[in-house]
Structures are given as structure tokens and as C-alpha cells.
C-alpha positions in Angstrom: -13.7 -30.2 19.3 -13.6 -27.6 16.6 -10.3 -26.5 15.1 -9.4 -22.8 14.6 -10.5 -21.2 11.3 -8.0 -21.4 8.5 -6.0 -18.3 7.5 -8.2 -17.7 4.4 -11.4 -18.1 6.4 -10.2 -15.8 9.1 -9.0 -13.3 6.5 -12.4 -13.5 4.8 -14.2 -12.8 8.0 -11.9 -9.9 9.0 -12.0 -8.3 5.6 -15.8 -8.7 5.5 -16.2 -7.1 8.9 -14.0 -4.2 8.0 -15.8 -3.6 4.7 -19.2 -3.8 6.5 -18.0 -1.1 8.9 -16.9 1.1 5.9 -20.3 0.4 4.2 -22.2 1.3 7.4 -20.2 4.6 7.7 -20.7 5.5 4.0 -24.5 4.9 4.4 -24.5 6.9 7.6 -25.8 3.9 9.5 -28.9 3.6 7.4 -30.4 0.3 8.4 -32.4 -0.1 5.1 -29.0 -0.3 3.3 -27.7 -3.1 5.6 -29.1 -6.0 3.6 -27.6 -4.9 0.3 -24.4 -3.9 2.1 -24.1 -7.5 3.6 -24.3 -8.9 0.1 -21.9 -6.4 -1.4 -19.3 -6.7 1.4 -19.4 -10.5 1.3 -18.8 -10.5 -2.4 -16.0 -7.9 -2.2 -14.4 -9.7 0.7 -14.5 -13.0 -1.2 -13.0 -11.4 -4.3 -10.2 -9.7 -2.2 -9.2 -13.0 -0.6 -9.2 -14.7 -4.1 -7.2 -11.9 -5.7 -5.0 -11.1 -2.7 -4.7 -14.2 -0.6 -3.5 -13.8 3.0 0.3 -13.8 3.1 1.0 -14.7 6.7 2.5 -11.3 7.5 0.8 -9.5 10.5 0.3 -5.8 10.6 2.0 -4.1 13.5 -0.3 -1.4 14.9 2.5 1.1 15.8 4.2 0.5 12.5 0.9 1.1 10.7 0.3 4.3 12.6 3.8 5.5 11.8 3.4 4.6 8.2 0.1 6.5 7.9 1.7 9.6 9.3 4.7 9.2 6.9 2.4 8.5 3.9 0.1 11.6 4.6 3.1 13.9 5.2 4.9 12.7 2.0 1.7 12.9 0.0 1.2 16.5 0.9 4.8 17.5 0.3 4.9 15.6 -3.0 1.5 17.0 -4.0 2.7 20.6 -3.4 5.9 19.9 -5.4 3.8 18.5 -8.4 1.5 21.6 -8.2 4.5 23.9 -8.2 6.0 22.2 -11.2 2.7 22.3 -13.1 2.1 26.0 -12.3 5.7 27.0 -13.3 6.0 28.4 -16.8 9.1 26.4 -17.4 7.4 23.1 -16.3 10.6 21.7 -14.7 10.1 18.0 -15.2 12.4 15.3 -16.5 10.1 12.2 -16.9 11.4 8.7 -17.2 11.5 5.3 -15.8 13.8 3.7 -13.3 14.0 0.0 -12.3 15.0 -0.9 -8.7 15.6 -4.1 -6.9 13.3 -4.4 -3.9 14.5 -5.8 -0.6 11.1 -6.5 0.9 9.8 -10.1 0.8 7.3 -11.2 -1.8 3.6 -10.8 -1.1 1.9 -8.1 1.0 5.0 -6.0 1.8 6.0 -5.6 -1.9 2.4 -5.0 -3.0 2.0 -2.3 -0.3 5.2 -0.6 -1.4 4.3 -0.6 -5.1 0.8 0.7 -4.4 2.0 3.3 -2.0 4.5 4.6 -4.5 1.7 4.9 -7.1 -0.4 6.9 -4.7 2.3 9.4 -4.0 2.5 12.3 -6.6 5.4 12.1 -8.9 5.8 8.3 -9.1 3.8 5.5 -10.6 4.5 1.8 -10.3 4.6 0.6 -13.9 5.8 -3.0 -13.4 6.5 -5.4 -10.5 8.2 -8.6 -11.5 9.8 -10.6 -8.8 12.1 -8.3 -6.8 12.2 -5.7 -9.7 10.0 -2.6 -9.6 9.9 -0.2 -12.5 8.7 3.2 -11.6 7.6 6.0 -14.0 8.9 9.2 -12.5 7.9 12.8 -13.1 11.5 13.9 -12.5 14.3 11.4 -12.7 16.8 14.1 -11.5 15.2 13.8 -8.0 16.5 11.3 -5.4 13.9 8.8 -6.4 15.9 5.7 -5.2 16.5 7.4 -1.8 12.7 8.1 -1.5 11.9 4.5 -2.5 14.3 3.1 0.1 12.8 5.2 2.9 9.3 4.1 1.9 10.5 0.6 1.8 11.8 1.0 5.4 8.4 2.4 6.5 6.5 -0.5 4.8 8.9 -3.0 6.5 7.9 -1.5 9.9 4.2 -2.0 9.1 4.8 -5.8 8.9 7.3 -5.9 11.8 10.3 -6.5 9.4 13.6 -4.8 9.6 15.9 -4.2 6.7 19.4 -5.3 7.8 22.6 -3.7 6.5 22.5 -5.8 3.4 19.1 -4.5 2.7 17.2 -7.9 2.8 14.1 -8.0 5.0 14.3 -10.2 8.1 11.7 -11.0 10.7 
């Protein structure tokens, strides 16, 4: 009797399949590119599992869908704000760094939060050490911590976590 595949093997298989679908879409379904695509996606999937091992957190489809809507909306709003600032003759910015304590657990939830904040205009994750995240901000006069906390709540929902009143993530 065979045992179920281990978490890294299952993750490798799922990541490889997802990457192959992306490859197929990027090549517009060209069958002549499939052989090369199999090799590339296998290598990238293997590297991704080595660099970002499976954490044991499961993505929640509704939480992920909600997060995507939140991320796209925030990205557009923040992008327009950055454009407005750059086009303003006064260039109203007050750059700086802030360091915040994160309440999400280590692993995928923290990585998703840090990377999400880097993809949103106006903030860049500069350093993630333990539960401390240092952000470079375009304008430190803005409610950056409030935005980070809301993004943290959105990321928690992606993994089926809830932030209790103390702020720590619980399953």
C-alpha cells in the first residue's frame, strides 16, 4: 500500500502544474514549446520549493478572492496617489522608514504581507527579521501603520487566520 505524498512532494507537483499552465498560456498553447516548458517549469518548481518550503498553511479560496480584490483596489488608489504626488510641483513627500511588529505567524503569511506591501505604491519592505518589518515609505505622515494592519488582516483571511483583539494570529 502506498502512502500519501509528503508535503514537499505535493507542493512540488502543485507548483509545477500551476507553472506549466502559466507557461502554456504565455506560449498561447504552442505545442512545440511544451518540451522546453516542462523542463523550465520543473526547475522553477524545484527551486521554489527549496527557497520557499511549504509552510503547512492552506489558502482559503474566499479569503484569496477577497484579498485579490483588496490588493487591486489598493494598488490603483495608491498608484494614483503616487502619480498625483509626482506630478505636483511641490512634490508633497516625506520619505522615511518605520518599523512595525507583525502579528501574523512566521512563514507564508509574513512573506505574503511583506511582498504585498512592496508591490503597493508608496511602501517598500526593506527588512523582515522575526516579527519586525521595516518599511521604506514615500510619506511617513500618512497612516502607514493603519494601512499595514488592514493589509495584515486581509492576508490573515487568505490563510484562514483571524487576528484576535491582542493582535496575534490564531487558527
